[in-house]
FIKOLZA-1660 file (N, C-alpha, C; in steps of 0.1 Angstrom, whole numbers, plus 5000, padded with zeros to 4 digits):
% residues 67
   i   px   py   pz ch aa at
   1 5008 4988 5000  A  M  N
   1 5000 5000 5000  A  M CA
   1 5009 5012 5000  A  M  C
   2 5006 5022 4991  A  T  N
   2 5014 5034 4990  A  T CA
   2 5006 5045 4998  A  T  C
   3 5014 5052 5006  A  I  N
   3 5008 5063 5014  A  I CA
   3 5010 5076 5006  A  I  C
   4 5000 5084 5005  A  N  N
   4 5000 5097 4999  A  N CA
   4 5005 5107 5008  A  N  C
   5 5018 5112 5006  A  K  N
   5 5024 5122 5015  A  K CA
   5 5018 5136 5012  A  K  C
   6 5010 5138 5002  A  N  N
   6 5004 5151 5000  A  N CA
   6 4992 5153 5009  A  N  C
   7 4988 5143 5015  A  R  N
   7 4976 5143 5024  A  R CA
   7 4981 5142 5039  A  R  C
   8 4976 5150 5048  A  M  N
   8 4981 5150 5061  A  M CA
   8 4969 5149 5071  A  M  C
   9 4972 5142 5082  A  L  N
   9 4963 5142 5093  A  L CA
   9 4965 5155 5101  A  L  C
  10 4955 5159 5110  A  P  N
  10 4957 5171 5118  A  P CA
  10 4970 5173 5125  A  P  C
  11 4974 5162 5132  A  K  N
  11 4987 5164 5139  A  K CA
  11 4999 5167 5130  A  K  C
  12 4999 5160 5118  A  E  N
  12 5009 5162 5109  A  E CA
  12 5008 5177 5103  A  E  C
  13 4996 5181 5100  A  A  N
  13 4994 5194 5095  A  A CA
  13 4998 5205 5105  A  A  C
  14 4995 5203 5117  A  A  N
  14 4999 5212 5128  A  A CA
  14 5014 5214 5129  A  A  C
  15 5021 5203 5128  A  E  N
  15 5035 5203 5128  A  E CA
  15 5041 5210 5116  A  E  C
  16 5035 5207 5104  A  Y  N
  16 5039 5212 5092  A  Y CA
  16 5038 5228 5092  A  Y  C
  17 5027 5233 5097  A  I  N
  17 5026 5248 5097  A  I CA
  17 5031 5254 5109  A  I  C
  18 5035 5246 5119  A  G  N
  18 5042 5252 5131  A  G CA
  18 5032 5257 5141  A  G  C
  19 5021 5250 5143  A  C  N
  19 5012 5255 5154  A  C CA
  19 5008 5242 5162  A  C  C
  20 5001 5245 5173  A  R  N
  20 4996 5234 5182  A  R CA
  20 4984 5228 5175  A  R  C
  21 4982 5215 5179  A  Y  N
  21 4971 5207 5173  A  Y CA
  21 4957 5214 5177  A  Y  C
  22 4956 5219 5189  A  D  N
  22 4943 5225 5193  A  D CA
  22 4941 5238 5186  A  D  C
  23 4951 5246 5183  A  K  N
  23 4949 5258 5175  A  K CA
  23 4945 5254 5161  A  K  C
  24 4951 5244 5155  A  L  N
  24 4947 5240 5141  A  L CA
  24 4933 5236 5141  A  L  C
  25 4928 5228 5151  A  M  N
  25 4914 5224 5151  A  M CA
  25 4905 5235 5153  A  M  C
  26 4909 5245 5161  A  Q  N
  26 4901 5258 5162  A  Q CA
  26 4899 5265 5149  A  Q  C
  27 4910 5266 5141  A  M  N
  27 4910 5272 5128  A  M CA
  27 4901 5264 5118  A  M  C
  28 4901 5250 5120  A  V  N
  28 4892 5242 5112  A  V CA
  28 4877 5245 5115  A  V  C
  29 4874 5245 5128  A  R  N
  29 4860 5248 5132  A  R CA
  29 4856 5262 5127  A  R  C
  30 4865 5272 5127  A  Q  N
  30 4862 5285 5122  A  Q CA
  30 4863 5287 5107  A  Q  C
  31 4866 5276 5100  A  K  N
  31 4868 5276 5086  A  K CA
  31 4878 5286 5081  A  K  C
  32 4889 5287 5088  A  K  N
  32 4900 5296 5085  A  K CA
  32 4912 5290 5079  A  K  C
  33 4912 5277 5077  A  I  N
  33 4923 5269 5071  A  I CA
  33 4917 5259 5061  A  I  C
  34 4924 5257 5050  A  P  N
  34 4918 5247 5040  A  P CA
  34 4920 5233 5045  A  P  C
  35 4909 5226 5044  A  H  N
  35 4908 5212 5048  A  H CA
  35 4897 5205 5041  A  H  C
  36 4896 5192 5042  A  Y  N
  36 4884 5185 5038  A  Y CA
  36 4882 5173 5047  A  Y  C
  37 4870 5168 5046  A  R  N
  37 4866 5157 5055  A  R CA
  37 4862 5145 5047  A  R  C
  38 4865 5133 5051  A  I  N
  38 4860 5121 5046  A  I CA
  38 4854 5114 5059  A  I  C
  39 4841 5114 5059  A  G  N
  39 4835 5109 5072  A  G CA
  39 4838 5118 5083  A  G  C
  40 4843 5113 5094  A  N  N
  40 4847 5121 5105  A  N CA
  40 4862 5125 5105  A  N  C
  41 4869 5120 5095  A  R  N
  41 4883 5123 5094  A  R CA
  41 4885 5137 5087  A  R  C
  42 4893 5145 5094  A  C  N
  42 4897 5158 5088  A  C CA
  42 4911 5157 5082  A  C  C
  43 4912 5161 5070  A  L  N
  43 4925 5159 5062  A  L CA
  43 4929 5172 5056  A  L  C
  44 4942 5173 5053  A  F  N
  44 4948 5185 5048  A  F CA
  44 4957 5182 5036  A  F  C
  45 4956 5190 5025  A  R  N
  45 4965 5188 5014  A  R CA
  45 4977 5197 5015  A  R  C
  46 4989 5192 5013  A  K  N
  46 5001 5200 5015  A  K CA
  46 5001 5212 5006  A  K  C
  47 4996 5210 4993  A  E  N
  47 4996 5221 4984  A  E CA
  47 4986 5232 4988  A  E  C
  48 4975 5228 4994  A  S  N
  48 4966 5238 4999  A  S CA
  48 4971 5246 5011  A  S  C
  49 4978 5239 5019  A  L  N
  49 4985 5246 5031  A  L CA
  49 4995 5256 5026  A  L  C
  50 5003 5251 5016  A  D  N
  50 5014 5260 5011  A  D CA
  50 5008 5273 5005  A  D  C
  51 4997 5271 4997  A  L  N
  51 4990 5283 4991  A  L CA
  51 4984 5292 5002  A  L  C
  52 4979 5286 5012  A  W  N
  52 4973 5293 5023  A  W CA
  52 4984 5302 5030  A  W  C
  53 4995 5296 5033  A  I  N
  53 5006 5303 5039  A  I CA
  53 5011 5314 5030  A  I  C
  54 5012 5312 5017  A  E  N
  54 5017 5322 5008  A  E CA
  54 5007 5334 5008  A  E  C
  55 4994 5331 5009  A  N  N
  55 4984 5342 5009  A  N CA
  55 4985 5350 5022  A  N  C
  56 4987 5343 5033  A  L  N
  56 4989 5350 5046  A  L CA
  56 5001 5359 5046  A  L  C
  57 5012 5354 5040  A  E  N
  57 5024 5362 5039  A  E CA
  57 5021 5375 5030  A  E  C
  58 5014 5372 5019  A  R  N
  58 5011 5383 5010  A  R CA
  58 5003 5394 5017  A  R  C
  59 4993 5389 5024  A  Q  N
  59 4984 5399 5031  A  Q CA
  59 4992 5407 5041  A  Q  C
  60 5001 5400 5049  A  S  N
  60 5008 5408 5059  A  S CA
  60 5018 5418 5053  A  S  C
  61 5023 5414 5041  A  L  N
  61 5032 5424 5034  A  L CA
  61 5024 5436 5029  A  L  C
  62 5012 5433 5024  A  E  N
  62 5004 5444 5019  A  E CA
  62 5000 5453 5030  A  E  C
  63 4996 5447 5042  A  E  N
  63 4992 5455 5053  A  E CA
  63 5004 5464 5058  A  E  C
  64 5016 5458 5058  A  A  N
  64 5028 5466 5062  A  A CA
  64 5031 5477 5052  A  A  C
  65 5029 5474 5040  A  T  N
  65 5032 5484 5029  A  T CA
  65 5021 5496 5029  A  T  C
  66 5009 5492 5030  A  Y  N
  66 4998 5501 5028  A  Y CA
  66 4992 5505 5042  A  Y  C
  67 4996 5498 5052  A  G  N
  67 4992 5500 5066  A  G CA
  67 4980 5509 5068  A  G  C
% end
């Protein structure tokens, strides 16, 4: 069986983006972070998280520039 490394469980995603598991799940409940569900399982795509981080960086740079 081949495991898809592009898909992460919440604990893996929290480690990947550098936050605590409970903070990640709070963002999931608030729909502030890209994720998808299969049944009760919450999953994250690496590509979606990378884009999400890039957008956050872009927003913070724009705010700093145009403050």
